[in-house]
C-alpha positions in Angstrom: 0.0 0.0 0.0 1.4 3.4 -1.0 1.3 6.5 1.1 1.4 9.8 -0.9 0.0 11.9 1.9 3.3 13.5 2.7 3.4 14.9 -0.9 0.1 16.7 -0.3 0.6 20.5 0.0 -0.9 22.4 2.9 -4.4 23.7 2.3 -6.6 26.2 4.1 -10.2 25.5 4.9 -13.1 27.0 6.9 -14.4 25.8 10.2 -18.0 25.9 11.1 -17.8 29.4 12.5 -16.1 30.7 9.4 -12.6 30.9 10.8 -9.7 29.6 8.8 -7.3 26.7 9.6 -4.4 25.1 7.8 -4.7 21.4 7.1 -1.3 19.7 6.3 0.6 16.4 6.7 2.5 15.9 9.9 6.3 16.3 9.4 9.1 15.0 11.6 9.9 18.5 12.7 6.4 18.8 14.3 7.3 16.6 17.3 7.7 19.4 19.9 4.5 21.1 18.7 2.5 17.9 18.9 3.9 17.1 22.3 2.8 20.5 23.5 -0.6 19.9 21.8 -1.1 16.8 24.0 0.5 18.2 27.1 -2.0 21.2 27.1 -5.0 18.8 27.0 -7.1 18.4 30.1 -7.0 15.0 31.9 -10.6 14.4 30.7 -9.7 15.1 27.1 -6.7 12.8 27.4 -8.8 10.0 29.0 -11.4 10.1 26.2 -8.6 10.0 23.5 -6.4 7.3 25.1 -8.9 5.6 27.5 -6.7 6.8 30.3 -5.3 10.2 31.5 -1.8 9.1 30.5 0.9 11.7 29.6 3.0 8.8 28.5 0.4 7.7 25.9 0.4 11.3 24.7 4.1 11.4 24.3 4.1 8.1 22.4 1.3 9.4 20.1 3.5 12.5 19.2 6.4 10.2 18.5 4.3 7.9 16.3 2.9 10.8 14.3 6.3 12.2 13.6 8.1 9.0 12.8 9.5 8.5 9.3 6.9 7.9 6.6 5.8 4.3 6.3 3.2 2.5 4.1 -0.3 2.3 5.4 0.0 5.2 7.8 -1.0 8.8 7.4 -1.5 11.8 9.7 -2.9 15.3 9.2 -2.9 18.2 11.6 -4.9 21.4 11.8 -3.1 24.6 12.9 -4.4 28.1 13.5 -1.9 30.9 13.6 0.9 28.5 14.1 -0.8 26.5 16.9 -1.7 22.8 16.5 -5.4 22.5 17.3 -6.2 19.0 15.9 -4.7 15.8 14.7 -6.2 12.9 12.8 -4.3 9.6 11.9 -5.0 6.3 10.2 -2.9 3.2 10.3 -3.7 0.1 8.2 -1.5 -2.2 10.4 -0.6 -4.2 7.3 -4.2 -4.6 6.1 -5.0 -4.3 2.4 -7.9 -1.8 2.5 -8.9 -1.1 6.1 -7.2 1.3 8.5 -7.8 2.4 12.1 -8.5 6.1 12.6 -8.0 8.3 15.7 -8.9 12.0 16.2 -7.8 14.5 18.8 -8.9 18.1 19.2 -7.3 20.7 21.5 -9.2 22.1 24.5 -11.0 25.4 23.7 -11.8 24.6 20.0 -14.4 21.9 20.4 -17.8 22.3 18.6 -16.2 24.3 15.7 -15.8 21.4 13.3 -12.0 20.8 13.6 -12.3 17.1 14.0 -14.9 16.7 11.2 -12.7 18.8 8.8 -9.6 16.7 9.6 -11.5 13.5 9.0 -12.9 14.7 5.7 -9.4 15.3 4.5 -8.1 12.1 5.9 -10.9 10.2 4.1 -9.9 11.8 0.8 -6.2 10.8 1.4 -7.0 7.3 2.5 -9.3 6.7 -0.5 -6.5 7.8 -2.8 -4.3 5.2 -1.2 -6.7 2.4 -1.7 -8.3 2.3 1.7 -12.0 1.5 1.6 -13.0 1.5 5.3 -11.9 3.1 8.6 -12.3 1.5 12.0 -12.3 3.3 15.3 -12.5 2.4 19.0 -14.1 5.0 21.4 -15.5 5.0 24.9 -19.2 4.9 24.9 -19.3 8.2 26.8 -17.3 10.0 24.2 -20.4 11.4 22.6 -18.5 14.0 20.6 -16.4 11.6 18.6 -19.3 9.2 18.1 -21.5 12.0 16.8 -18.6 13.1 14.5 -18.5 9.7 12.9 -22.3 9.4 12.7 -22.7 12.8 11.1 -20.0 12.4 8.4 -22.5 11.2 5.9 -20.7 7.9 5.4 -22.2 4.5 6.1 -21.2 3.7 9.7 -21.8 0.6 11.8 -21.4 0.4 15.6 -20.5 -2.6 17.8 -20.8 -2.2 21.6 -18.4 -4.1 23.8 -18.7 -3.1 27.4 -17.7 0.5 27.8 -16.2 0.7 24.4 -17.7 1.1 20.9 -16.2 -0.2 17.7 -17.1 1.9 14.7 -16.7 0.8 11.1 -16.9 3.6 8.5 -17.2 2.8 4.8 -15.4 5.4 2.7 -17.6 5.3 -0.4 -18.0 8.8 -1.8 -21.7 8.6 -2.6 -24.1 11.4 -3.0 -25.2 11.3 0.7 -21.6 12.0 1.7 -21.0 14.7 -0.8 -24.3 16.4 0.2 -23.2 16.3 3.9 -19.8 17.8 3.0 -21.5 20.3 0.9 -23.9 21.4 3.6 -21.0 21.8 6.1 -19.1 23.8 3.6 -22.1 26.0 2.8 -22.6 26.8 6.5 -18.9 27.6 7.0 -18.7 29.7 3.9 -21.7 31.8 4.8 -20.3 32.3 8.3 -17.0 33.4 6.8 -18.7 36.0 4.6 -20.6 37.7 7.5 -17.7 40.1 8.3 -17.6 41.0 4.6 -21.3 41.8 3.9 -22.6 42.5 7.4 -19.6 44.1 9.2 -20.1 45.8 12.6 -17.4 48.3 11.6 -15.6 49.3 8.4 -12.3 51.0 7.9 -11.2 52.6 4.6 -7.4 52.5 4.5 -6.0 55.0 2.0 -8.8 57.5 1.9 -7.3 60.7 0.6 -8.0 64.2 1.8 -8.4 65.6 -1.7 -11.1 64.6 -4.1 -10.2 62.1 -6.8 -8.9 59.1 -4.9 -10.6 55.8 -5.0 -10.4 55.4 -1.2 -12.1 58.8 -0.7 -14.9 57.8 -3.2 -15.6 54.6 -1.3 -15.6 56.4 2.0 -18.1 58.9 0.5 -20.3 56.1 -0.7 -20.3 54.4 2.7 -21.2 57.6 4.5 -23.9 59.0 2.2 -25.2 55.5 1.5 -26.2 55.3 5.2 -24.0 52.6 6.5 -25.6 51.8 9.8 -22.5 50.7 11.8 -19.1 52.2 12.8 -17.1 53.8 10.0 -13.5 54.9 10.1 -10.8 56.3 7.8 -7.1 55.4 8.1 -4.8 58.2 7.0 -1.9 59.3 9.2 -2.1 62.8 7.7 -5.7 63.6 8.7 -7.9 63.5 11.8 -11.1 63.4 9.8 -12.1 62.9 6.1 -15.5 63.8 4.8 -16.6 64.1 8.5 -15.5 60.6 9.2 -12.9 60.1 12.0 -9.5 59.3 10.7 -6.7 57.4 12.5 -3.0 56.9 11.7 -3.2 53.1 11.4 -5.5 50.2 11.7 -4.0 49.2 15.1 -4.8 52.7 16.4 -8.5 52.4 15.6 -10.8 52.6 18.7 -12.7 49.5 17.5 -11.3 46.6 15.4 -13.2 46.7 12.1 -14.6 43.4 10.7 -14.0 44.7 7.2 -11.0 46.8 6.0 -11.1 48.4 2.5 -7.6 48.7 1.1 -7.1 51.6 -1.4 -3.3 52.0 -0.9 -0.5 51.7 -3.5 0.3 48.1 -4.6 3.6 48.1 -2.8 1.9 48.9 0.5 -0.8 46.2 0.2 1.0 43.3 1.8 2.2 45.2 4.9 -1.2 46.8 5.3 -2.9 43.4 5.0 -0.5 41.9 7.6 -1.3 44.8 10.0 -5.0 44.2 9.5 -4.6 40.5 10.3 -2.7 41.1 13.4 -5.3 43.7 14.6 -8.1 41.1 14.2 -9.7 42.2 11.0 -11.9 39.4 9.5 -12.2 40.5 5.9 -10.4 42.6 3.3 -11.7 44.4 0.2 -8.6 45.3 -1.9 -9.5 47.7 -4.7 -5.8 48.3 -5.6 -4.7 47.1 -9.0 -1.2 46.2 -10.3 0.1 43.8 -7.7 3.1 41.8 -8.9 3.6 38.1 -8.1 5.5 38.7 -4.9 3.0 41.2 -3.6 0.1 38.8 -4.5 1.7 36.0 -2.6 2.4 38.2 0.4 -1.2 39.4 0.4 -2.6 35.8 0.3 -0.2 34.7 3.0 -1.4 37.5 5.3 -5.0 36.5 4.6 -4.5 32.8 5.2 -2.3 33.2 8.3 -4.8 35.4 10.1 -8.0 33.9 8.6 -9.3 36.9 6.6 -11.6 36.5 3.6 -10.5 38.6 0.6 -12.4 40.3 -2.3 -10.1 41.5 -5.1 -7.6 42.8 -5.7 -8.3 45.1 -8.7 -12.0 45.4 -8.2 -14.9 47.9 -8.0 -16.0 47.0 -4.5 -19.0 45.4 -2.8 -22.5 46.4 -1.7 -25.2 45.0 0.5 -28.5 46.9 0.2 -30.0 45.3 3.3 -31.5 48.3 5.2 -30.1 46.9 8.4 -26.6 47.3 6.9 -26.7 49.7 3.9 -23.2 48.9 2.9 -22.0 50.5 -0.4 -18.2 50.1 -0.5 -17.9 50.8 -4.2 -16.7 53.6 -6.3 -19.5 53.3 -8.9 -21.1 56.6 -10.0 -24.4 55.8 -8.3 -25.7 53.7 -5.4 -27.4 50.5 -6.4 -31.1 50.3 -6.0 -32.2 47.9 -3.2 -33.8 44.8 -4.6 -33.6 41.0 -5.0 -30.8 40.3 -7.6 -27.5 39.1 -6.4 -24.6 40.1 -8.8 -21.1 38.9 -9.0 -18.7 40.0 -11.7 -15.0 40.0 -12.4 -15.1 43.0 -14.7 -15.9 46.3 -13.0 -17.3 47.7 -16.3 -19.7 44.8 -16.6 -20.6 45.4 -12.9 -21.5 49.0 -13.5 -23.6 48.1 -16.5 -25.5 45.5 -14.5 -26.0 47.8 -11.6 -27.4 50.5 -13.8 -29.6 48.1 -15.8 -31.1 46.4 -12.7 -31.8 49.8 -11.1 -33.5 51.1 -14.2 -35.6 48.0 -14.4 -36.6 48.3 -10.8 -35.3 44.9 -10.0 -32.5 46.2 -7.9 -29.7 44.5 -6.1 -29.5 42.5 -2.9 -25.8 42.0 -2.8 -23.2 43.1 -5.3 -19.5 42.0 -5.4 -16.9 42.9 -7.9 -14.5 39.9 -7.7 -11.7 41.5 -9.6 -8.7 39.2 -9.8 -10.6 36.7 -7.6 -7.8 35.6 -5.3 -10.2 34.2 -2.7 -14.0 35.0 -2.7 -15.5 33.5 -5.8 -18.8 33.0 -7.6 -19.2 29.7 -5.7 -19.0 31.7 -2.4 -21.6 34.2 -3.6 -24.1 31.5 -4.7 -24.0 30.0 -1.2 -24.4 33.5 0.3 -27.5 34.3 -1.9 -29.0 30.9 -1.1 -28.9 31.7 2.6 -29.5 35.5 2.8 -33.3 35.4 2.6 -33.4 38.3 0.2 -32.0 37.1 -3.2 -34.3 35.5 -5.7 -32.2 36.0 -8.9 -28.4 35.4 -9.3 -26.4 37.1 -12.1 -22.8 36.1 -12.7 -20.1 37.3 -15.1 -17.1 35.0 -14.5 -14.0 35.0 -16.7 -12.5 32.0 -14.9 -13.4 29.1 -12.7 -11.3 28.0 -9.8 -13.2 24.7 -9.0 -15.8 24.1 -11.7 -17.0 20.7 -10.4 -17.7 22.2 -6.9 -19.3 25.2 -8.6 -21.5 22.9 -10.7 -22.7 21.0 -7.7 -23.5 24.1 -5.8 -25.2 25.7 -8.8 -27.4 22.6 -9.4 -28.7 23.0 -5.9 -29.1 26.8 -6.0 -30.7 27.0 -9.4 -33.6 24.9 -8.2 -34.4 27.7 -5.8 -33.7 30.7 -8.0 -32.6 31.4 -11.6 -28.8 31.6 -12.1 -27.8 33.7 -15.2 -24.4 34.3 -16.7 -22.8 35.8 -19.8 -21.0 33.1 -21.8 -18.0 35.3 -22.3 -15.0 34.4 -24.6 -16.9 32.2 -27.0 -14.6 32.7 -30.0 -11.2 31.3 -30.5 -8.5 32.5 -32.8 -8.3 29.0 -34.2 -8.8 25.5 -33.1 -5.7 24.3 -31.2 -3.5 21.8 -32.7 -4.7 18.5 -31.4 -3.4 14.9 -31.5 -6.9 13.4 -31.5 -10.4 14.1 -32.7 -11.5 14.4 -29.1 -9.0 17.0 -28.2 -9.9 19.0 -31.3 -13.6 19.0 -30.4 -13.0 19.8 -26.7 -12.6 23.5 -26.9 -12.9 25.6 -23.8 -16.2 26.9 -25.1 -17.6 23.4 -25.4 -16.4 22.6 -21.9 -17.8 25.7 -20.4 -21.2 25.3 -22.1 -21.4 21.7 -20.8 -20.9 23.0 -17.3 -23.7 25.6 -17.8 -26.1 23.1 -19.3 -25.6 20.4 -16.6 -25.8 22.9 -13.8 -29.1 24.5 -15.1 -27.4 27.9 -15.6 -29.1 30.3 -18.2 -26.1 31.3 -20.3 -26.7 34.4 -22.4 -24.5 35.9 -25.1 -24.2 39.5 -23.9 -24.9 41.8 -20.9 -27.9 43.1 -22.8 -29.4 39.6 -23.2 -28.7 38.9 -19.5 -30.8 41.9 -18.5 -33.5 41.0 -21.0 -33.8 37.5 -19.6 -33.6 38.7 -16.0 -36.5 41.0 -16.6 -38.7 38.2 -17.8 -37.6 35.7 -15.1 -38.1 38.3 -12.4 -41.6 39.3 -13.4 -43.2 36.3 -15.0 -44.0 32.7 -14.2 -42.1 30.0 -16.2 -43.8 28.5 -19.2 -44.9 24.9 -19.1 -43.5 24.3 -22.6 -42.1 26.2 -25.6 -45.4 26.9 -27.4 -46.0 30.7 -28.0 -49.0 32.6 -29.2 -48.2 35.9 -31.0 -50.8 38.7 -31.1 -50.3 41.9 -33.0 -52.1 45.0 -34.2 -49.9 45.1 -37.3 -49.2 42.0 -39.5 -45.6 42.8 -40.3 -44.3 43.0 -36.7 -46.3 39.9 -35.9 -44.5 38.0 -38.6 -41.1 39.3 -37.3 -42.0 38.2 -33.8 -43.1 34.8 -35.0 -39.8 34.3 -36.9 -37.8 35.4 -33.9 -39.6 32.8 -31.7 -38.9 30.0 -34.1 -35.3 31.0 -34.6 -34.9 31.0 -30.8 -36.0 27.4 -30.6 -39.6 28.1 -29.6 -42.7 26.8 -31.4 -45.9 28.6 -32.5 -48.9 27.0 -30.8 -51.7 25.5 -32.9 -55.2 26.8 -32.3 -58.2 24.5 -32.2 -61.5 25.3 -33.8 -63.1 26.3 -30.6 -60.4 28.9 -29.8 -60.5 30.2 -33.3 -64.3 30.8 -33.1 -63.9 32.5 -29.7 -61.1 34.8 -30.9 -63.2 35.8 -34.0 -66.0 36.7 -31.7 -64.0 39.2 -29.6 -61.8 40.7 -32.4 -62.7 43.3 -35.1 -63.9 42.1 -38.5 -61.0 41.3 -40.7 -58.8 40.0 -38.0 -56.6 37.1 -39.1 -57.0 34.2 -36.6 -53.9 32.2 -37.0 -50.6 32.3 -35.2 -49.6 35.1 -35.2 -53.0 36.6 -34.5 -53.4 39.8 -36.5 -55.9 41.8 -34.5 -55.6 44.7 -37.1 -55.0 48.3 -36.4 -58.7 48.8 -35.5 -58.5 46.7 -32.3 -59.7 48.3 -29.2 -58.3 48.0 -25.6 -61.3 45.8 -24.6 -60.9 43.6 -27.6 -57.2 43.1 -27.2 -57.6 42.4 -23.5 -60.2 39.8 -24.2 -58.0 38.1 -26.8 -55.0 38.0 -24.5 -57.0 36.7 -21.6 -58.5 33.9 -23.7 -55.0 32.9 -25.0 -53.7 32.9 -21.5 -56.2 30.2 -20.5 -55.8 28.0 -23.6 -54.1 24.7 -22.8 -52.0 24.7 -26.0 -50.3 28.0 -25.3 -47.4 28.3 -22.9 -46.6 32.0 -23.4 -48.2 35.0 -25.0 -46.2 37.6 -26.9 -48.0 40.8 -27.8 -46.4 42.9 -30.5 -47.7 46.5 -30.8 -47.1 49.5 -33.0 -48.7 52.9 -32.6 -51.3 53.7 -35.2 -53.8 56.5 -36.0 -56.5 54.1 -37.1 -58.2 52.9 -33.9 -59.8 54.8 -31.1 -57.4 53.1 -28.7 -54.0 54.8 -28.2 -50.8 53.0 -27.8 -51.1 53.4 -24.1 -54.6 51.9 -24.2 -53.3 48.8 -26.0 -50.5 48.4 -23.5 -53.0 48.7 -20.7 -55.0 45.9 -22.3 -52.0 43.6 -21.7 -51.1 44.9 -18.2 -54.7 44.7 -17.0 -54.8 41.3 -15.2 -58.4 40.1 -14.5 -57.2 37.0 -12.6 -54.1 35.0 -11.7 -52.0 34.3 -14.7 -49.9 31.2 -14.6 -48.0 31.6 -17.8 -45.7 34.4 -19.1 -46.8 37.4 -21.2 -44.5 39.9 -22.7 -44.9 43.0 -25.0 -42.9 44.2 -28.0 -43.0 47.9 -28.8 -40.7 48.9 -31.6 -40.9 52.6 -30.7 -39.7 51.9 -27.2 -36.6 53.9 -26.3 -34.8 51.3 -24.1 -34.1 47.7 -24.9 -36.3 46.4 -22.1 -38.5 47.9 -19.4 -40.9 46.6 -16.8 -44.5 47.9 -17.1 -46.7 48.1 -13.9 -49.6 45.6 -14.0 -52.9 46.0 -12.4 -52.2 43.2 -9.9 -49.2 45.0 -8.5 -46.7 43.0 -10.5 -44.9 43.9 -13.7 -44.8 42.8 -17.4 -41.7 43.1 -19.5 -41.7 45.2 -22.6 -39.0 44.9 -25.3 -37.9 47.1 -28.2 -37.1 44.1 -30.5 -38.9 40.8 -31.0 -35.6 38.9 -31.0 -34.9 40.0 -27.4 -38.2 38.7 -26.0 -37.9 35.5 -28.0 -34.4 34.9 -26.5 -35.7 35.6 -23.0 -38.7 33.3 -23.5 -36.4 30.5 -24.8 -34.2 30.8 -21.7 -37.3 30.6 -19.5 -38.6 27.5 -21.4 -35.2 25.8 -21.0 -35.2 26.6 -17.3 -38.7 25.2 -16.9 -37.6 22.0 -18.7 -34.5 21.6 -16.6 -36.5 22.1 -13.4 -39.2 19.6 -14.5 -36.6 16.8 -14.8 -35.8 14.8 -11.6 -32.2 15.0 -10.4 -30.1 12.6 -12.4 -28.2 9.7 -10.9 -24.9 8.0 -11.8 -25.9 4.4 -12.6 -24.1 1.5 -10.9 -22.0 -0.5 -13.5 -21.1 -4.1 -13.3 -17.9 -5.7 -14.4 -15.6 -2.8 -13.4 -12.0 -3.6 -12.3 -10.8 -0.3 -11.0 -7.8 -1.8 -9.1 -6.5 -3.4 -12.3 -7.0 -0.2 -14.3 -4.9 1.8 -11.8 -2.2 -0.9 -11.9 -2.1 -0.7 -15.8 -1.8 3.1 -15.6 0.9 2.9 -12.9 2.9 0.2 -14.8 2.8 2.3 -18.0 3.9 5.5 -16.3 6.7 3.6 -14.5 8.2 2.9 -17.9 7.2 6.1 -19.6 7.3 8.7 -16.8 6.4 11.6 -19.1 3.3 9.7 -20.3 2.2 9.0 -23.9 -0.2 7.0 -26.0 -0.8 3.4 -24.9 0.0 0.7 -27.4 -2.9 -1.3 -28.8 -2.5 -4.2 -26.3 -2.4 -2.0 -23.2 -5.2 0.0 -24.6 -7.4 -3.0 -25.1 -6.5 -4.3 -21.6 -7.6 -1.0 -20.0 -10.9 -1.0 -22.0 -11.5 -4.6 -20.8 -11.3 -3.3 -17.2 -14.4 -1.2 -17.9 -16.3 -3.7 -20.1 -16.0 -1.5 -23.2 -16.8 -3.7 -26.2 -14.1 -3.9 -28.9 -14.2 -5.7 -32.3 -12.1 -8.9 -32.2 -8.5 -8.3 -33.2 -5.0 -9.6 -32.9 -1.5 -8.2 -32.8 1.1 -9.2 -35.4 4.7 -8.2 -35.8 5.6 -10.4 -38.8 3.9 -11.3 -42.0 3.3 -14.9 -40.9 1.7 -13.7 -37.6 -0.6 -11.5 -39.6 -1.7 -14.3 -41.9 -2.4 -16.7 -39.0 -4.3 -13.9 -37.2 -6.4 -13.2 -40.3 -7.3 -16.9 -40.6 -8.5 -16.9 -37.0 -10.5 -13.7 -37.3 -12.1 -14.0 -40.7 -15.9 -13.7 -40.3 -18.5 -15.2 -42.6 -17.4 -13.2 -45.6 -13.7 -14.0 -45.0 -12.5 -10.4 -44.9 -10.2 -8.6 -42.5 -8.6 -5.2 -41.9 -5.0 -4.4 -41.3 -4.0 -1.3 -39.3 -0.4 -0.2 -38.9 0.9 1.0 -35.5 3.8 2.9 -34.2 4.1 5.0 -31.0 2.5 8.4 -31.6 0.4 7.4 -34.6 -3.2 8.7 -34.0 -4.8 9.6 -37.4 -4.3 6.4 -39.3 -6.4 7.4 -42.3 -4.3 10.5 -42.9 -1.2 8.4 -42.9 -2.8 5.8 -45.1 -2.1 3.2 -42.4 -5.2 1.2 -42.9 -6.0 -1.6 -45.4 -9.7 -2.5 -45.6 -11.6 -5.5 -47.1 -8.6 -7.9 -47.4 -9.5 -11.4 -48.7 -7.2 -14.4 -48.5 -3.7 -14.9 -47.4 -2.2 -13.2 -50.4 -3.9 -9.9 -49.8 -3.0 -10.0 -46.2 0.7 -10.5 -47.1 0.6 -7.7 -49.6 -1.0 -5.3 -47.1 1.6 -6.2 -44.5 4.5 -5.7 -47.0 3.1 -2.4 -48.1 3.2 -1.1 -44.5 6.8 -2.4 -44.2 7.9 -0.7 -47.4 6.3 2.7 -46.6 6.9 2.9 -42.9 10.1 1.0 -42.5 11.6 0.9 -39.0 8.9 3.2 -37.8 6.4 0.3 -37.9 6.0 -1.5 -34.5 3.4 -4.0 -35.6 0.0 -4.5 -37.2 -3.5 -4.9 -35.8 -5.5 -7.5 -37.6 -9.3 -7.0 -37.2 -12.5 -8.6 -38.4 -14.1 -6.5 -41.1 -17.0 -4.8 -39.4 -20.6 -5.0 -40.5 -22.4 -2.0 -41.9 -23.8 0.5 -39.4 -23.6 4.0 -38.2 -20.2 5.3 -37.5 -20.0 7.3 -34.3 -17.4 9.0 -32.2 -16.9 9.0 -28.4 -14.0 10.4 -26.4 -12.8 12.1 -23.2 -10.4 15.0 -22.6 -9.2 15.5 -19.0 -9.3 19.3 -18.5 -6.9 20.5 -15.8 -9.6 22.8 -14.5 -13.0 21.3 -15.4 -12.1 17.7 -15.1 -13.0 15.0 -17.6 -15.2 16.0 -20.5 -17.1 13.3 -22.4 -17.8 14.0 -26.1 -20.1 12.1 -28.4 -21.3 12.5 -32.0 -21.0 11.5 -35.6 -17.8 9.6 -36.3 -15.6 8.6 -39.2 -13.1 10.5 -41.2 -15.2 13.7 -41.4 -15.9 14.0 -37.7 -13.9 17.2 -37.3 -15.2 18.7 -40.5 -18.9 18.1 -39.6 -18.4 19.0 -35.9 -21.6 17.2 -35.0 -21.1 16.4 -31.4 -22.3 17.1 -27.9 -20.3 17.2 -24.6 -21.0 16.7 -20.9 -18.7 16.8 -17.9 -18.1 13.5 -16.1 -19.3 11.7 -14.1 -22.3 11.3 -16.4 -25.8 10.8 -14.9 -28.6 9.0 -16.7 -29.9 12.4 -17.9 -26.5 13.4 -19.2 -26.2 10.3 -21.3 -29.7 10.8 -22.7 -28.7 14.4 -23.6 -25.5 13.3 -25.2 -27.3 10.8 -27.5 -30.2 13.1 -28.5 -28.3 16.4 -28.9 -26.2 15.8 -32.1 -27.8 16.4 -35.5 -27.2 12.7 -36.3 -29.5 11.6 -33.5 -32.4 10.6 -35.8 -30.1 8.0 -37.4 -29.8 6.3 -34.0 -33.5 6.2 -33.4 -34.4 4.6 -36.7 -35.2 7.4 -39.1 -37.1 6.8 -42.4 -38.3 3.4 -41.3 -34.9 2.0 -40.3 -34.3 0.1 -37.1 -32.8 1.9 -34.2 -29.3 1.1 -33.1 -28.6 -0.7 -29.8 -29.4 2.3 -27.6 -28.9 0.5 -24.2 -25.5 -0.6 -25.5 -24.7 3.0 -26.5 -25.7 4.3 -23.1 -23.5 1.7 -21.5 -20.5 2.6 -23.6 -20.8 6.3 -22.6 -21.3 5.5 -18.9 -18.3 3.2 -18.9 -16.2 5.7 -20.7 -17.2 8.3 -18.1 -16.4 5.9 -15.3 -13.0 5.2 -16.7 -12.2 9.0 -17.0 -13.5 9.6 -13.4 -11.4 6.8 -12.0 -8.2 7.6 -13.8 -6.9 11.2 -13.5 -3.9 9.9 -15.6 -6.3 9.5 -18.6 -5.5 12.7 -20.5 -7.4 11.6 -23.7 -9.5 8.8 -24.9 -10.5 8.7 -28.6 -12.9 6.1 -29.9 -13.4 6.6 -33.6 -15.2 5.0 -35.2 -17.7 3.4 -32.8 -19.9 1.2 -34.9 -23.6 1.2 -33.9 -26.0 -1.4 -35.3 -29.4 -2.7 -34.1 -27.6 -5.6 -32.4 -24.5 -4.1 -30.8 -22.2 -1.1 -30.2 -18.6 -1.8 -30.8 -15.4 0.3 -30.7 -13.5 -0.3 -33.9 -10.5 2.0 -33.1 -9.4 3.2 -29.7 -6.6 5.5 -28.6 -5.7 6.3 -25.0 -3.1 8.8 -23.7 -1.9 8.8 -20.1 -0.1 11.5 -18.2 1.5 11.5 -14.8 -1.3 13.1 -12.9 -2.7 12.6 -9.4 -6.3 12.6 -8.4 -7.6 15.9 -7.1 -10.7 15.6 -4.9 -12.9 18.4 -6.3 -15.4 18.2 -3.4 -12.8 18.4 -0.6 -13.4 21.5 1.5 -10.6 24.0 1.0 -10.0 27.6 0.1 -8.5 28.7 -3.2 
């Protein structure tokens, strides 16, 4: 059994009360500190840990933890400001997959989650070393440690033997455990953000005496914005700035601020941050830009050493419009309007645009944060804050990077079931497709990866800030549609046609009207009205007539949303305002969205007051409302689906797969492409079906293999191989449809003549039957994790680019989406009277590929092309796998950036 725990770098994580600790492996040099850790324990704490109040046992425990590294043993400690406050150990005692665990926590820090956090990290380390279960002995009266094990979220069994309890803890990382870890992380995260968004005191460090400085602007915003708590300035050259008391340093303040705003030169940031930490400040907002690498490291070191959360640097600031706080620590031109939208951006310019747009719409902001360079506080933190603040019902994000996309995705999947989460899909274009060694790598652009994340997490991804605001207006004011059927009503035929086209182009459908509805609409509309979809009510329509038409459409079962396109005319008695009033007049409760298009409108989108006290969105262009309705329909469809599950798979040999990877990387430490035999062996570990084949290094071996493999028609295929060969067709390294020994010999000799010493050998395969050629693959992204791709295969796969992508591990819903999303999907389901392919077999192939990628962080790329799909089977005809020396990173382990 290996032990790579000592190679793990120290990480910082949050305790339940929001304070920060460092979790790291025990080193030999920690002996004195661990001995002090035990010596400072009370006799009662020692007795519960060692079953006796023995100082000798404590000394031996310190020696054991600091002994030289040995297989099957691992120890982690928690330290806060240099003091050891907790220790967790496991020891397998020579067992293959079981280890005994022990936990100790210092006096004075109980009930803060120290032991639980240590055990979570120890579980992750042990699982990486092949341990599948922990055992622990505890006194029956040690309620704290028994509760710790019981509340982990792992399957735990207890066996009572007199005063002692034997606990057995299974280390399976199932959804129950991840949910428990997630909930603990959410509570700790929210607690750590309290000093940032609900501080009892704020100090602005670097507020200037003369107008024009950023610090002075922030101080002004805080003062005139009505910040309800203590406010200070820090400037050694002033006793007051803008009427706010000023002090020479943070340490000289009469009250330690929970939040310090740093608007000092970049060179002064690290020392100022260190001073804040020593003074007991809990959070920093650093608006300063231009920190170099050394200054950045020093800033983060100060924050982590003293447990301060950090927003920035290089940011616009933060705001919390809660009237009990009224915190506006920004240097934007205006104060944000209080409301219910949470906003997190990396770009200050985008932040200003969103603040202005939300204020103009009347939606307003609950909490705003400009993340800037995002050293610490991230979009994931903000989602958890908004989920818990009791004020936010709409989340808007503009993120240029993701620190931990898999944790972000899991958080967002939970949050977006409570509120819409919208983002701008920034950076969609690329200067060119990167040079790639496989079809999979060529298809797995960062855009494809990011969109897979958004789709699986239920995020509404827009293409611009304008579209973000347009969609936010609809989701804020209207119920979600039950489907994608839209009815268009207009008083001018041309704009109605434009609106109908916009809906179809956005992926919506125009609802069909039954005879009964048609007769009813004719009865309420003017003579000459065209009762189709769109409904042309004509320029003569009155307010009453239009209102009756809209009300009837809003109750018709075949309509999921109503779009009313209006233009001002001089024909009818009703004015433009009258026709708008016909839409905003709500006779009863409406359970489906309605929106207005007015071409003469001076702003892209506005919210019109409705008679029931709500609002109705009005757009200047039909394309805008169509996009917003399409986002709403997709959100409704996502919410209507049950949460997907990762199916259990049979016939998986994970242990052997890890051994194959380790054996290969022991020979090729820099990694590379597996040879066909190792590749096939790895696929066998996951039950991935391959067409029968044999390896041949000589002409005679090729002939004998062909004789064994010939099917009913007696034909075989030869494929040349040498290390590094990926695109066989481009190299003309494939001979198809070979019959008889003579053709096999000729094909083998041709390879030898053209490729010479480069040739390592030849794969001899059965000639595959006819079917649909597909493509499946994986790319292991260093940030996003494994991405599974699927689509039309063959030699034109990159030209046609007909593929879909989802991040692993795949759920049953993800697999369904992968299969149905490409344009080639009708071929799989039996188009034009044909038989469908083996869909269960195709699902299994994708699930097993996902499992392989999730199990093996060393799997950099997997490329299956073609995959032959027929009504009877799904078979990989050609597979390439590339390994790199990578270690598993637990994406769900609680730690700060």
